[in-house]
Backbone as a ProteinNet text record, in pm:
[ID]
protein_1_A
[PRIMARY]
XXXXXXXXXXXXXXXXXXXXXXXXXXXXXXXXXXXXXXXXXXXXXXXXXXXXXXXXXXXXXXXXXXXXXXX
[TERTIARY]
67.1	-7.5	63.7	61.8	155.6	85.6	193.9	130.7	132.5	41.8	80.2	139.3	143.8	170.6	233.7	338.3	446.7	444.8	397.4	448	566.8	598.7	755.9	765.7	760	742.4	869.6	885.3	1039.9	1048.4	1135.9	1141.2	1346.4	1309.4	1457.3	1530	1662.2	1743.9	1798.9	1822.6	1858.4	2002.4	2114	2206.3	2261.2	2122.2	2172.5	2096.1	2084.6	2072	1823.5	1838.5	1682.9	1637.2	1576	1510.4	1364.3	1388.8	1257.8	1216.9	1082.3	1079.7	905.6	921.4	792.3	709.5	553.9	419.8	384.4	374.7	273.3	440.6	521.4	637	735.1	827.4	959.2	1101.2	1113.9	1178.9	1238.8	1351.4	1427.5	1525.8	1563.5	1701.9	1723.7	1827.5	1852.2	1999.2	1996.9	2017.5	2092.2	2201.6	2220.5	2149.4	2103.6	2001.3	1925.6	1775.2	1615	1648.8	1795.1	1815.5	1843.3	1916.1	2013.8	1892.8	1811.6	1715.3	1652.3	1608.9	1494.6	1569.6	1680.6	1826.6	1756.6	1741.9	1845.2	1622.6	1568.1	1428.2	1391.5	1402	1411.2	1489.4	1623.9	1688.5	1599.8	1628.2	1544.6	1493.6	1395.6	1212.6	1241.4	1370.1	1329.4	1488.2	1576	1614.7	1486.6	1404.6	1317.3	1191.1	1143.8	1024.5	1090	1059	1072.8	1178.2	1056.8	1041.3	1032.4	1001.7	951.4	817.9	739.9	592.5	573	592.5	604.1	616.8	679.6	743.3	625.9	593.9	448.1	523.2	461.5	507.1	540	428.6	435.3	488.4	632.2	715.5	580.5	535.4	512.4	597.1	639.5	704.4	594.3	609.5	562.2	619.3	650.1	730.7	733.1	826.8	727	850.7	844.3	955.9	876.8	979.8	892.8	990.1	910.4	942.6	969.2	1028.7	1004.2	1080.5	963.4	1079.6	991	1033.4	958	821.3	761.7	669.6	655.3
-84.1	-45.3	90	223.1	305.6	457.3	568.1	671.9	793.7	887.7	962	1084.5	1090.1	1237.2	1210	1246	1217.9	1344.3	1344.7	1515.7	1495.2	1614.4	1647.6	1785.1	1785.8	1831.7	1875.3	2051.2	2069.3	2212.7	2210.3	2288.5	2352.7	2475.6	2491.9	2470.1	2353.6	2280.2	2416.6	2392.8	2468.8	2529.3	2421.4	2470.7	2491.5	2511.6	2544.4	2471.5	2548.6	2407.6	2429	2292	2210.7	2113.7	2047.6	1884.6	1822.5	1815.8	1701.9	1526.7	1580.8	1460.8	1450.2	1290.3	1245.1	1240.7	1296.4	1258.5	1145.1	1003.4	885.5	771	824.6	720.8	712.1	608.4	685	714.4	834.4	888.3	1030.4	1065.3	1134.3	1207.9	1352.4	1379.4	1543	1668.1	1759.3	1809.6	1935.3	2013.2	2144.4	2186.3	2289.6	2420.8	2430.2	2502.6	2462	2496.9	2446.9	2398.8	2484.9	2374.9	2281.7	2229.5	2136.5	2025.3	2098.9	2004.2	1945.6	1978.7	1915.4	1808.6	1758.2	1731.8	1585.6	1648.2	1584.5	1453.3	1534.7	1467.8	1360.7	1386	1311.3	1221	1219.5	1095.9	1026.2	1107.8	948	894.4	966.2	883.1	802.3	823.4	713.3	611.8	598.1	485.2	440.9	496.5	391.4	295.7	381.4	295.4	179.4	67.6	-61.1	-0.5	7	39.9	141.6	238.7	383.6	346.9	240.5	212.2	280.1	208.9	295.6	376.5	505.9	627.1	697.6	769.7	923.4	977.7	1021.6	1088.2	1274.6	1284.2	1443.4	1422.3	1535.8	1561.4	1682.5	1683.3	1798	1873.5	1987.6	2042.1	2137.7	2078.7	2157	2267.6	2405.7	2429.5	2547	2476.3	2606.9	2674.5	2724.4	2843.3	2922.3	2875.2	3019.1	3157.4	3229.6	3353.2	3393.2	3491.1	3492.8	3676.7	3731.5	3930.5	3986.5	4130.6	4130.7	4215.6	4238.2	4267.7	4409.1
-7.5	-12.9	23.4	-123.2	-114.8	-73.5	45.4	81	-14.3	1.9	-142.5	-105	55.4	90.8	267.8	247.7	450.7	520.4	603.5	669.7	769.6	789.5	875.7	936.9	1057.1	1137.3	1165.1	1124.4	1082.3	1249.8	1283	1404.5	1413.4	1457.2	1462	1583.8	1586.2	1713.1	1796.4	1895.8	2052	1934.7	1935.9	1884.9	1790.9	1645.2	1529.5	1451.8	1329	1206.5	1226.3	1191.8	1205.8	1218.7	1273.3	1276.9	1192.4	1187.2	1084.8	1134.7	1156.8	1220.5	1136.8	1113.9	1030.2	1119	1091.4	1122.7	1101	1180.6	1155.8	1084.5	1113.2	1075.1	1182.7	1153.9	1242.9	1149.4	1115.2	1009.3	1086.8	1091.9	1167.7	1061.5	1068.8	1000	1107.9	1010.7	1093.2	963.8	1001.2	855.6	918.9	889.7	897.4	830.8	752.8	677.6	654.1	565.5	511.4	341.3	316.6	152.4	184	284.5	316.5	355.6	460.1	546.2	369.1	301.9	251.5	187.3	144	52.8	126.1	287.9	407.5	402.3	403.4	447	315.8	206.6	76.8	93.8	125.8	147.8	205.1	362.7	409.6	390.1	342.2	313.7	215.2	76.2	-4	59.6	218.6	273.9	356.8	417.5	473	401.7	296.9	214.1	189.3	125.9	48.8	-101.1	-155.1	-317.1	-346.4	-464.1	-454.5	-496.3	-523.7	-528.6	-408.9	-305.6	-185.7	-95.9	-153.7	-127.7	-154	-52.6	-43.5	-154.6	-278.1	-385.5	-359.2	-234	-186.3	-60.9	-20.5	74.3	166.1	271.3	327.9	439.8	446.4	566.5	654.9	768.5	842.5	980.9	945.7	1005.2	1081.5	1207.9	1335.9	1396.5	1414.8	1504.7	1575.4	1691.7	1770.3	1833.6	1827.7	1898.4	1979.5	2059.9	2203.1	2211.2	2281	2228.4	2347.3	2444.2	2584	2540.4	2634.3	2650.1	2678.8
[MASK]
+++++++++++++++++++++++++++++++++++++++++++++++++++++++++++++++++++++++

């Protein structure tokens, strides 16, 4: 059974860079910038699924960023 879409939660790492964790799958990766993260996510997805037929056709990145400022 193939999945048409996979969603990753992307957050800024405290030590710098970004982390990405798939929802509903055991896939995690990290990178220094968003452009590299996209490459790493695609590679992780391809490694996780057995065959190209099982790979999702769409990868969605849900980017979460916390901002703190003085009141």
